[in-house]
C-alpha positions as CSV (number, residue, x, y, z in Angstrom):
1,X,150.4,-101.3,-32.6
2,X,150.7,-97.8,-33.6
3,X,154.0,-97.8,-34.7
4,X,153.2,-101.2,-37.0
5,X,150.6,-98.7,-38.4
6,X,153.1,-96.3,-39.1
7,X,155.8,-98.0,-40.8
8,X,153.1,-100.0,-43.0
9,X,151.8,-96.7,-44.4
10,X,155.4,-95.4,-45.1
11,X,155.8,-94.9,-48.5
12,X,152.0,-94.6,-49.5
13,X,150.6,-91.6,-50.6
14,X,150.6,-88.7,-49.0
15,X,149.6,-84.9,-49.1
16,X,150.1,-82.0,-46.7
17,X,145.9,-81.0,-47.2
18,X,144.0,-80.8,-44.1
19,X,141.6,-83.7,-42.9
20,X,139.1,-84.5,-40.5
21,X,138.9,-87.8,-39.2
22,X,136.1,-88.9,-37.4
23,X,135.2,-91.9,-35.5
24,X,132.7,-93.9,-33.3
25,X,133.9,-96.5,-30.8
26,X,130.7,-99.0,-29.9
27,X,131.0,-98.6,-26.0
28,X,133.5,-97.7,-24.2
29,X,137.3,-97.9,-25.8
30,X,140.0,-99.4,-24.4
31,X,143.0,-97.3,-22.8
32,X,145.3,-99.3,-25.3
33,X,143.3,-96.8,-28.0
34,X,144.2,-93.6,-26.7
35,X,147.9,-94.7,-26.2
36,X,148.0,-95.5,-29.7
37,X,146.5,-92.6,-30.5
38,X,148.8,-90.3,-28.8
39,X,151.6,-92.1,-30.6
40,X,150.4,-91.9,-34.1
41,X,149.7,-88.1,-33.2
42,X,152.9,-87.5,-31.3
43,X,155.1,-89.4,-34.1
44,X,153.3,-87.4,-37.0
45,X,153.6,-84.2,-35.4
46,X,150.5,-82.8,-37.3
47,X,147.3,-83.9,-35.7
48,X,145.3,-82.5,-32.8
49,X,141.8,-83.2,-31.3
50,X,139.1,-80.7,-32.1
51,X,136.5,-83.0,-30.6
52,X,136.1,-86.2,-28.3
53,X,136.1,-88.1,-31.5
54,X,137.4,-86.0,-34.4
55,X,141.4,-85.2,-35.4
56,X,142.1,-82.3,-37.5
57,X,145.2,-84.1,-39.4
58,X,148.1,-81.9,-41.5
59,X,148.9,-84.8,-43.7
60,X,146.8,-88.1,-45.6
61,X,149.0,-90.1,-44.0
62,X,148.3,-89.2,-40.6
63,X,144.6,-89.3,-41.4
64,X,144.9,-92.9,-42.8
65,X,146.9,-93.9,-39.4
66,X,144.2,-92.9,-37.4
67,X,141.9,-94.6,-39.2
68,X,143.8,-97.2,-39.7
69,X,143.7,-97.9,-35.7
70,X,140.3,-96.9,-35.0
71,X,139.1,-99.8,-37.5
72,X,141.2,-102.2,-35.2
73,X,139.7,-101.1,-32.0
74,X,135.7,-101.8,-34.1
75,X,134.9,-97.9,-35.0
76,X,133.0,-96.8,-37.5
77,X,135.5,-94.3,-39.5
78,X,135.4,-91.4,-42.0
79,X,138.0,-89.3,-43.6
80,X,137.2,-85.6,-45.0
81,X,139.3,-83.6,-47.0
82,X,138.9,-80.0,-44.8
83,X,139.6,-76.5,-45.9
84,X,139.3,-73.6,-43.2
85,X,136.9,-71.0,-44.5
86,X,136.7,-68.9,-41.3
């Protein structure tokens, strides 16, 4: 699923600004969610987990990929543009 999402997002709008992806999965998430999440993070190379359900992304395309993945698993997901202040 991860690679399909990434392929679908090729050629879409992107930038190199920081974004935060916050997601809330209902119940206990599938192990496949985490495997696919790590595939996206490893493939893109610009994302890191901040907290259990918060991921900092170095590009909009990575944030959109994680957003789409989490939604596919039934999560409520938000993307915020982020600027490190201190």
